[in-house]
N, C-alpha and C positions, 0 to 999 in steps of 0.2 A: 376552472381552478388553475392557478399557476403551478409551475413545476415543483417548487418547494412545498406548497400546500398539498399537492398530489402525493408527494413522497411522505410527508408528515402523516397523511391519513392512515398509513400502515406502519409507521415507525413505532417501535415498542417502548422506547425510552424518552426521546425528545418530543416535546409537545408544542414548542414555540420556537420560531427562528425568524429573525429579522435581518435582511440582507439589502444593502444598497448604499448610496452615497449619503453621508451625513447622518446615518441612523443611530450613531452612538447616543444621541440625545434621548432615545427611546429606552435606555437602560433602566431608568427608574420605574416606568410603567410596566416594563417587562418583568422586572423583579417582583413588583407588588402583585401583579396578576398571577404569577406562578408560585410565589412564596408568601401568601397573605399572612400578615401578622409576624413575619420572621425578620430578624436583623441579619446584616451581611458582614462578611469579612473579605476584603480584597486580598488576593494572593498574587504577587507579581515579582519581577526582577527590577532592579533600578531602571533599566532601559525601557521595559514595557510599562512601568509605572509612569515614567516621564512621557512616553508616547500616548498612553491612553488611560492609565490607572488613576492619575490625579483628576482627570476630567470625569471619570466614572464616579469617583468619590464625591465630587461636587454635584453631579447629576442625581446620585442616590440621596444625598443630603437634601437637595432641593425638593425631591419627591417625598420627603418625609420618612425615608428608610433609615432606621437606626443602624449604626455600624460600630464594630470593633475597630481598633487601630489596624491599618493595613499591615500585612505580614510580607515584608520585602526580603527575598532570598538574595543576599548580597554576597555572591561568591563567584569570582571570575572563572572558576573551574566547574560551574554548575552544569549538570547534565542529568539525564533521567536515571539516577542511581539510588539505591535503596536508602542511603543515609538521609536523603531529602524526604523520603516517605516517612521515616521515623520522625524527622523534624516537624513536618506538617501534621502528622498524626498527633504529635505532642501538643501542638497549638490547638488543634480542633478538639482535643480531649478536655481543654479548659473552657470551652464555649459551645453553645448550641447554634452559633451563627452559621448561615449558609455561605459556603465558599463561593466567591466570584473570581474565577480564574481570568487573569488578564495577561495574555501571552499567546504563544503558539504551541508547538507539539509537546515540549517538555513540561511547561507549566500545566498544560491541560491534562496530560497523563498523570502527573502527580496529584493534582486536585481530583481527578476522576477516581483514582484508586483510594486516596485518603478519605474522600467522601463516602465511598463504598464501605470502607472499614468502619466508619462512624455511623453507618446506616442512615445517611441523609443524601439528598440530591444536591446538585450544584448548578451554577450558571457559568458560561464561558463568554468572554469577549475576545475574539480572535484578533491577533495583531499582524499576522502574515499568512499569505496563501501558500503555505509550505508543505502541506500534507493533507490526507483525507481523514486523519484521526480525530478531528474536532468532534464529529458526530457519530463516530463508530464506537462500538462497545469494546472493552478491553483496553489495557494500558501496557505499553512496552517499557519495561524497567529493567535495568541491569541489577541482578541479584546474585551475590556470591560470584561475581566475575563473569556471569553469563547473561546475555540479553534474553529476557523472557516476557511473554505476554500473559498478564494476569487478568482473569475475568472480572469485569465490573461494568456498571451501567454508564451509558453515554449521558451527557448533560440533559437536564430537563428543559433548559432554555439556552439560546445562543444568539449572539449578535455578530455580524460580519459587516463592518463599515468599510466599504471599498476605498474611501479616502485615506483611512488609516493603513489598511493593508497594502495599498499601493506604495506607501513610504517605507516598507520593509526592505532590508538589504536585498540586492538583486539576486544573490545566490539562493536566498530562501524562496523567492518567487519561482526561480528556475527549478528548484527542487520540487515545488508543488506542481509545476507544469509537467515535469517528468513523471511524477506519481500519477497524475491524471492520464498522461499518455499511455501508461501501462495498462489502462483499462481496455485498450484496443486488443492487445494480445491476450489479456485475461478473458475478454469476451470470446475470442477465438477458441481458447481452451475449453470454455463452457460449451461452445457450439459443437466441438468434437465429442465431448463427454455426453452431450445430449444425443447426438447422432448415433453413438455406439450403445445407447441404453444404459450408460454408467451413472449419469446424474442429469435428470431432466431439467431443462431450463424453466425457471419460474418467470412467466411473462412479465409480471409486475416489477420485480426487482431487476431483471435484466433490462427492461425498458427504461427504468429510472436512471440507470447508469448509461445505457448505450444510445438512447433516442436522440440526444442532442450533443453527444460526445465530440464528434468531429467538428461541429460548429464551435464548441468551446476551445478547441485546439487550433483554430484556423488563423490566429493572429499572434504568432510567436514574437514578431517584431514589437508589437504593442506590449506584450508581456515583459520583454526585455527592457523596454523603455519606461516601464512603470505607468503606462496609460491605464487609468481606472476603468475605461470602457472595455479594454481588453482583459483586464484582471477580473472584472465582475463575472463574466461567464466561467472563468477558471475557478473562482471561489465557489460559484454555484455548483459546478461539476464535482468539486471535491466534497462539498456538503452533501450533495445527492448520493455520492458514493457511500458515505457513512450511513445515511438513512436506508439505503438498499441493504447494507449489511445488517442493520437492525431488523428490517422486515423479513429477511431471509434467514436470520439467525446464523449467519456464516459469512466469512470473507470471500467465499467463492465468487460473489458478484463482482469483486474488484481486484482479485489477486489470483495470479496463476504462476506459470513458470517464471515470469518476469520477477516476481517477488521471492521465489525460491532461491535465486542467486543472491539477493540481498540478505535473506535469512541465513544462508550458508556463511556468507562473509561476516555477518554479525556473530554467529556462533564461533567463528574462528578468531574473533577479536581483531579483525583486519584493520590496519592503520596504514596511512601513507608513509613515505620515507621520513617525513618530518614529525611523525607521531600523531597526526590528526586522524580522527575518525570521519570518513566521508559521510555526508548526509544520507538519510534514507532515500530521498529522491534521486540523488546522484548515483547511488548504487543501483537503484531500480532502472535508471536511464540505461545503464550498460546491460542490465538483465533484460530489459525490453528489446533492445537492439539485438541481443543474442537470440532471444526467442523469435524475433522477426526473421533473422537470418535462417533459423532452422525451419520456420514456416515456408520461407521461399524455396528451400531445398525440398521440403515435403510437397509443395504444390507443383513443383516442376518434375516430380516423379510420377510415372504412370502407375498409380496404385491399383488401377483396374486390372493390371497384369501382375500384381503381386503374387509370388509363389507362396500361398498361404500354408500349404502342407510343409514346405521347407521351414517356414518360420515356426510352425508348431513342433516339428521334429527337433529343431535346434533350441527350443525354449528350455532354459535350465530349470531343474526342479527347485522347489522352494528351499530346500536345505542348502543347495549350492549358492543360491542368491543371498541367503542369510549369512553364510560363511564369507562370501565376497564383501558384503556390507560391513561385517564385523572387522574384517581385515582392513577395509578402506578407512574406517574411522578409529582404528586402534591408536591409542596415545593422545586422542583429543579429549576435550571436556565432555564430549557427547558420544562415547564409544558404542552405545547400544541403539542410538536413534535409527540408524539404517536398518538394523535387524527388526525393530518394532514397526517401522513404516512400510518396509517391503513386505513383511508378513501381513500387515493389514490390507494391502492392496493387491496381493498376489492373486493371479487367476490360474487355474489349472489348464491343461492343454485343451480340453473340450470347450471351455469358455473362451480361451484365447482364439481358437478356431472360429467360434461364433462371432467374436468381435471383429476379427480381421476380414471375415467374409462380408460382414455388414459394411465395413469400410470399403472393401473392394467393389462390392456390388452396387454401392451407392456413391461411388467416387465422383461422378460428374456433379451430382447435386451438392455433395459436401464441399468439393473444391469451389463450386460457384458461390456458396455462402462465405467461404473463407476469403475468396478474392474480393468480395464486397466489404469484408471486415478489416482485413489487414492493410495497413499503409505500407507501401514498399520500403525496403531498407534504405535506399538512397534518399527518398523523400523524407522518411522518418528521421534520418540522421541530420538532414538539413534543418528540419523544423526544431529538433531538440537543440542543435548547436546555436541556432538563431535565438532561441529563448534563453540561452546561457547555460545549458546543461552539458555534461561531458558526453562525448560520443566515442572516445577511444578508451579502452580499459586502463591504459597507463595513466590517464588523467585522474583516476582514483586509486592508483598504486597497484593495479592488477596487471600482471604480464599476460601475454597471449597464451603462454603455456598454462598459467593458472586458470585463465578463462576457459580454456578447452577442458581442463580437468574438472572445473566447476560444473560444466554441463553434465558430466557423468555423475558427479557427487550430488548435485542438487536434486536429481531425479529420485534419490534415495532418502531424502530427509523429510518428505511430506507425502502423505497418502493421496493427496488430491491428484486426479488424473489430468495431465497436461500434455503438451506437444512433446515433452521429454519422454513420457511414457510411450507415445506413438513411436518415437525414434527407437526405443529399446525393443518394443514388441515386434516391430517390423524388421529388426536386425539392421537398421539403417544408420544408427548413431555414428559409428566410426566413419562411414562413407560420407555422411553429411558434414561431419566436422572436418574431414579432410578437404572437402570442397570449400567450406567457409574460410579456412585458414590457408588456402592455397595461394601461391604467388600470383599476383595480378588481381586478387580479390581485395575488397576494402580492408579486411582484417588479416591479410597475408602478412607474413613475418617481415617482409621488406618495408611495410608501412608503419612500423613501430617508431 
């Protein structure tokens, strides 16, 4: 069984996926096989309709699939915002047609959530290897000024034509490369959580993401040049990531501290100096490198000699941690999130002692696994830069000071156990951050 077929065997939402060169021609049969007796409505932007939507319409027509008139969202300011949910909900209220999303992240998320609202499934035709959200559950939409993830089902069927996706703007492909690269540090976070007995690794979903991950990342030059042979494994890796999230019913398979930085900046409505919102993948690129740098500090520390009793003695009580979190996010759009998430993942002193002793007593084994998992900072930076992704925080409008503060804040916005929690529980966060931003280091202040 191929990797896509293997992943689909446990996916809860998506039942069919076609990936390869020139496979757009299969859209008609894919639709009929998965939506027998139904008619379709293509939802796209002018750009994605020109790139693939017009061809999809002709292919569906040739296959005998009845269609409503395509709904083209013609708005230069189009992004994943709730007014477009209302717009597409209104269109779907007047028809029982199956939405066929032709586009990338924004079109897919809008069709995903609107289809869920109307209690029907949908199909997606991807047009860019820009993120792993094609086949993941949930849709990221800005609602009342805040980016939120709304629960909804992934597509029933999907097509990824590498010839089409290779033609996407380079920055979109680079964003997807960075999103896939983040699975390296996300996998490391799960390795630690598993080793400490916090969240056991699920071999199936972990393997779906990790088994061929480094191979999919090995040709950043080809990704940057738009070579379909380099982009094909990138697309496969992104799709597999979504399937793993389906099978595990959680984004733990694909998201760790790397994504917590991106989520934090989303919540803060971060924009560059010219008012632009950096792509998800570009924010994750910086989050991944930040996570990698903390991992390198972690792995160079002799945790076998960690003073566990000192860590336990200095561990702040829950009430102090809650007070600190409320103070940290006071005046934001999310003043209580730190309080909520810290409370959810707080461990008392006896449990902290148990976790740290497990870490210390098994350090050689744990460090060995992490050494095999983590791509060193210097190499990771070179690969991401070659693919076209940012490697310095200033490239996405984040100062070194903001990045350092973000490491402390990001630990408090999600209950998922990551390297950020290790830094806090061992009392090493400030020491490691001092080293990361020290003069002479890649992210030292003099390198801004």
